[in-house]
C-alpha positions as CSV (number, residue, x, y, z in Angstrom):
1,X,0.0,-0.1,-0.1
2,X,1.5,3.5,-1.0
3,X,2.2,6.1,1.6
4,X,-0.3,8.2,-0.1
5,X,-3.1,5.9,0.1
6,X,-2.7,5.3,3.9
7,X,-2.4,8.8,4.2
8,X,-6.0,9.5,2.3
9,X,-7.3,6.5,4.8
10,X,-5.9,7.5,8.2
11,X,-7.7,10.9,7.1
12,X,-11.0,9.7,6.7
13,X,-10.6,8.1,9.6
14,X,-9.5,11.2,11.1
15,X,-12.3,13.3,10.3
16,X,-14.9,10.8,11.5
17,X,-13.3,10.8,14.9
18,X,-12.2,7.3,15.2
19,X,-8.3,8.6,15.0
20,X,-6.2,11.4,15.9
21,X,-3.0,12.5,14.5
22,X,0.0,14.5,16.3
23,X,2.7,15.9,14.3
24,X,6.2,16.4,14.9
25,X,9.1,14.1,16.2
26,X,6.9,12.0,18.9
27,X,3.9,12.4,16.6
28,X,2.1,9.7,14.3
29,X,-1.6,8.3,14.7
30,X,-3.8,6.3,17.3
31,X,-7.3,5.6,17.6
32,X,-9.0,8.7,19.4
33,X,-12.2,6.0,20.2
34,X,-11.6,3.0,22.6
35,X,-11.7,-0.2,20.0
36,X,-14.7,-1.7,22.1
37,X,-16.8,1.5,20.5
38,X,-15.8,1.2,16.9
39,X,-17.6,-1.1,14.8
40,X,-17.2,-2.5,11.1
41,X,-20.1,-1.2,9.9
42,X,-18.8,2.1,10.4
43,X,-15.7,1.6,9.3
44,X,-16.5,-0.3,6.1
45,X,-19.3,2.6,5.2
46,X,-16.6,5.2,5.6
47,X,-13.9,3.1,3.3
48,X,-16.5,1.9,0.8
49,X,-19.6,3.2,1.5
50,X,-22.8,1.4,1.8
51,X,-23.0,-1.9,2.9
52,X,-26.2,-2.8,0.8
53,X,-25.9,-4.6,-2.4
54,X,-28.2,-2.1,-3.8
55,X,-29.1,1.7,-3.6
56,X,-32.5,1.0,-3.1
57,X,-32.2,-1.3,0.4
58,X,-29.4,1.3,1.8
59,X,-30.2,2.3,5.4
60,X,-27.6,5.2,4.8
61,X,-27.2,5.9,1.3
62,X,-31.1,5.3,-0.5
63,X,-31.9,6.0,-3.9
64,X,-35.0,4.7,-5.2
65,X,-34.4,2.8,-8.5
66,X,-36.0,4.1,-11.3
67,X,-40.1,2.6,-12.8
68,X,-39.4,0.3,-9.7
69,X,-42.4,-1.2,-7.9
70,X,-40.5,-2.1,-4.5
71,X,-43.3,-3.3,-2.7
72,X,-43.3,-6.0,-5.9
73,X,-39.8,-6.4,-6.1
74,X,-38.5,-10.2,-5.5
75,X,-34.7,-8.8,-5.8
76,X,-35.3,-6.3,-3.2
77,X,-36.9,-8.5,-0.9
78,X,-33.9,-10.7,-1.2
79,X,-31.5,-7.7,-1.4
80,X,-32.8,-6.7,2.1
81,X,-32.3,-10.2,3.7
82,X,-28.6,-9.9,2.7
83,X,-28.1,-6.2,3.6
84,X,-30.0,-7.3,7.3
85,X,-28.0,-10.8,7.4
86,X,-24.4,-8.7,6.6
87,X,-25.4,-5.6,9.6
88,X,-26.8,-8.0,11.8
89,X,-23.1,-9.2,11.9
90,X,-21.0,-6.0,11.1
91,X,-22.6,-3.8,13.6
92,X,-22.2,-6.3,16.5
93,X,-18.4,-6.8,15.9
94,X,-15.7,-3.8,16.8
95,X,-12.1,-3.3,16.4
96,X,-11.4,-5.0,19.2
97,X,-12.3,-8.0,17.9
98,X,-9.9,-7.8,14.8
99,X,-6.9,-7.4,17.6
């Protein structure tokens, strides 16, 4: 991973309040929050955007599909199940679980 790419990632995490940084000889980056307070869902949304496989089932990035009757859409029902299954894991796993 390039330094520039890593700096972008750390910048996004810093903007979200997950990481803090300090300049200087004794500077660096550290967690700004306890690792048991940061869900994997939050980090994934910051880095990759929506967790939902389709915009029409996203909780945070919802967009309605063109010419779609959502209540009749079989694909949407399956994608809601998929989103819910992922979130049931990612909302209950924390950075501490990766350490």
